[in-house]
N, C-alpha and C positions, 0 to 999 in steps of 0.2 A: 652657590657653595657656602656652607656654614663656616664659622670661625674655626671649629674643630677640624673640619675636613681640609682646611687650608694648612694644617700643621704638617711638618715634613716627615715625621716618623710613623711608619706602619708598625704593626706588631712584629713583622719579620725583622725590621731594623732593630727594634728593641731586643729581640731575641738574640740577634748576632752580637749586639753590644754585650749582653749578659754572658753569652758563651765565651767571648773574647776575654773579658775580665775574670771570669771564673777560671779559665785556663791559666791566666797569669797567677791567680791566687793559688792554684794547685801546684804550680811550679814551685812557689814558695813553701806551701804546706807539705809537699811531698819531697821534691828533690833537695830543697835547701834545709828544711827543718828536720826531716827524717834522716837524710843521708849525709848532708854536709855539716849541719849544726848538731845533728845526732841528739835530738831532744828526748828520744825514747831509749837511748843507750844500747840499741841493738843494730847499729849500722855497720856494714862491712868496711866503711871508710873511717870508723872511729879513730880519732887522733892523727889522721893522715892529711887533713886539709889545713893549710895555713891561712893566715889573714882572716880569722873568723869574724872580726869586727866588720870588715867589708861585707861579708856574706850576710851577717845579721842585718846591717842597714839595707842591703838590697832586698832581703826577705821582707822587711817592714814596708818597703815601697810596694812590692808585689801584693802583699796581704792587704794593704790599705786600698789599692786599686780594686782588689777583689771584693771589697765590701759592697760594691755597686750591684753585684750579680743577684743576690738573694731578693732584695725588694723588687727588682724587675721581674724575676720569675714569679714572685707572689702576685704582682700586678697582672701578668699574662695568665696566671692560673685563674684569677677572678674573671678576666675577660673570656677565657675558655669556658668556664663554668656557666657564665651568663648566656653564651651563644651556642654552646654545644647542642647537637641534635640528639645525642645519646649520652646522658650523664653516667649511665651504668658502664658503658664502654670506656669512658674517660677514667672512671674510678678504677676499673680493672687494669687499664693500661698503666696507670701510676703504680698500682699494687705489684704488677708483674715486674716492672723495672726497678721498683724498690728492692725486691728480692734478688733480682739478677745483679744489681749494682753493689750489694752488700760486701761480697768478698773482694771485688776490686777496690772498694772504699777502704776496707780494713787493711788490705795490702799496701795501698798507696799512702794512707795517712798514719798507719801504725806498723807497717812492715810485718804484719801477722795475718795469717789466713782467716782467723776468727778473733775479733776483738769485740767483746760484749759491752764495753763501756760507752760506745758511740755508734749511732746508726746514721745512714746517709740521708741526704736532704729529700729524697723522694718520699721517705716516710713522713717527713714534716708536711710536704705538699699534699700527700694523701690524707692526712688527718685534717688539714685545712680544708680540703675539698669536701670531706665528710660534713664538716660544720656548715659550709655553704649549702650543701644539698639539703640539710635539715631545715635551714632557714627558708630555702625555696619551697620545700614540700609543705611547710606549716607557716605560711606568711602571716597568718592572723594569730598565731600562738608563739610569740617571741620567746616565751620561757623555754620552749623546747629547743630552740636554737641556742639559747644561752646555756642550757644544760649540756647540749652537745659540745659547745665551746669549752665548758669547764672540764668535761670528761676527756676530750681530745687534747686539751692543753696539759692535763695531768698525765695522760698517756705519753705525750711527747717528752715531758720532763723526766718521768720515771724511766722511759725507754732510752733516754739519752739521744734522741734524734737531733740532727743538726739544727741549731737555733732553739730547740726545745719549746717551752711554753711561750716564749716571746715570738717565735716563728709562727705558731698557730694564731696568736693574738694579732699579729700584723696582717695575716691573711683575712681574718675576720673583720678587722678594722677597714681594710681596703674594700671588702665586699659591702659592709653595712654603710660605708660613707662614699660609695662609688659615685653618687650624684653630687658630692661635695669634695672634689679632688684636693683642694688645698688643705682642708681639715684632715682628710685621709693621709696626706703626705706628712703633715706636721705630727700627727699622732703616731704614725708608723715610725718616723724618724726618732721620736722621743722614746718609743718602746725599744727600738734597737739600741739606742744610746744607754738605756738602763742595763742592757745586757753587757755592753762593753763600750767604753768611750771611743775605741777605734771605729765603731760602727758609724760615727759621725761622718766618716769618709764616704759613706753611701749617699750623701746629700746630692751629688750630681745625678744619681739615678732618678731621683724625684724630678729633677729638671728635665731629664730625658722623657719621663712619663708625661710631663705637662705638654710635650710636643707631639704626643700621640694623636693620630688623625682618625682613629676608630676603625681603620681598615686592617685586615689580617696581613695583607701583602703576600708575595710569593715566597714559599719556603718548603723545603723537603719535609714531609709530614712527620716522619719518625727520626729525623736527624739528631735532635737533641737527646732523645731517649737513648739512642745507640751511642752517641758521642760520649755521654757521661761515663758509663762503665769502661768504654774502650780507651778513652784518654787517661783514665786513672790507671788502668793496666799498663799502658805504654809508659807512663811516668814511673811507675814502680819498677818496670823492667829496666828502664834507663838508669834508675838509681842503683839497682843491683848488679847490672851487667855492663853498662856503658861507663858510668862514672869511675868504677874501680880500675878500668883500663885506660882512663884519660891520663895523658902525660902530666906528671907532676902530682898526681894523686897518691 
């Protein structure tokens, strides 16, 4: 057994960690920021919740924990791109759920059916995967991969996808430096910190990745794809219909 194979975390374990912290992050971003703290000014609970300082601090804890999710999903995307038997199906699956998740994302994060200023993370992952596929298709012509990276990063930033240009750059760094995991982690963490200092709380994610054993592990194939839009819809529904009826609200 190699040193890597002796590590405790399969891809399945990493995915469950990412899903768990993402859910915590979205409790903060949706239930607390949109409905309790009312950051967008369109909450049915506006002015009805007391002790906002407590909820603000609680939100910061949840959002900080949630910083771990994105780099893990980027790492798993790279692993999936390297090992998939059908890159085209992988690409189409991401595109499909990017579209299906957009209204739930807009409802949960902005309490609007259509919000054109921000797009969900599936679009970022989709653009990152496109970059990887170009590098794979033209391994001897690195300039084509770099051109794809520039175009995809610009599209992410102009389209307002989650994590924008930095998100696509992190995916590219993890792919190009996949044989040098320490360098990949340090560069990815530095890129994320450039986006927001709070992203430094993603550091434990890179420690978890270092414990990856290279095995996929047992996991329901489409669970994450379905979980993403469904949990956003549930959080939005809770904010609109459950919290207003909560005692003391």
